[in-house]
N, C-alpha and C positions, 0 to 999 in steps of 0.2 A: 799667636797663641794656638796651641793644639786644642781641638775640640774636646771638651770634657775636662781640660786641665784645671779650669777655674772651679769646677765642682769638686775635683779631688782636693784642691787647696782648702775649700770650705769644709769638706768632710774631715780633713786632717785637723783643721782648726777646731772643729766641734769635738773630735776625739781628745785633743790636747786639753781643751776647756773642761771636758768631763773628768779627765785624769787629774787636772789641777783641783777641781772641786772635790774629788774623792780624797786626794792627799790632804787638802785643807781640813776636811772633816776628820780624817784620821789624826792629824796633828792636834786639832782642837780637843778631840776626845782624850788623847794622851795627856795634854796639858791639864784638862779638868780632872782626870783620874789620879794624877800624881799625889795631890794632897790627901785624897781618900786613902790611897795605899799607905801613905805615911801614917795617917791617923789609925789605921787598922793594924799597924805593927809590921809592915813589910820590912824585910831585912835590907841591909845596905846593898847586898848583892842584887836583890830584886829591884830596888830603886835605881841602881846603876844600869841594869839591863833595860829598864823602862826609859831612862834618860838616853841611853845609846840608841834605842829605837827611835825616839823622838828626834834626836840629832840626825840620824840616817834619813828619816822622812823629810826633815827640813832641807837637807842637802839635795835630796831628790827633787823636791818642790822647787828650790832655787834653780837647779839645773834645767828643769822643765820650763820654767818661766823664761830663762835665758835662751831657750831654744836648743839646749844640749840634751836631747833625748838619749836615754841609756839603752 
């Protein structure tokens, strides 16, 4: 093992962990906001855009967890 390589792996893991945490927070927020948008009369187009963003973040999160960073 090259000197410092283990530290790089740890730092990379920490960054990925933070990125996963951030994405989870965004996904949770979108999930919680959707019913509020609907109750407040959001248009179908607005709800579709919201859903598309939620799906995009879920795919990104799944890829990140699988180790397929974009």
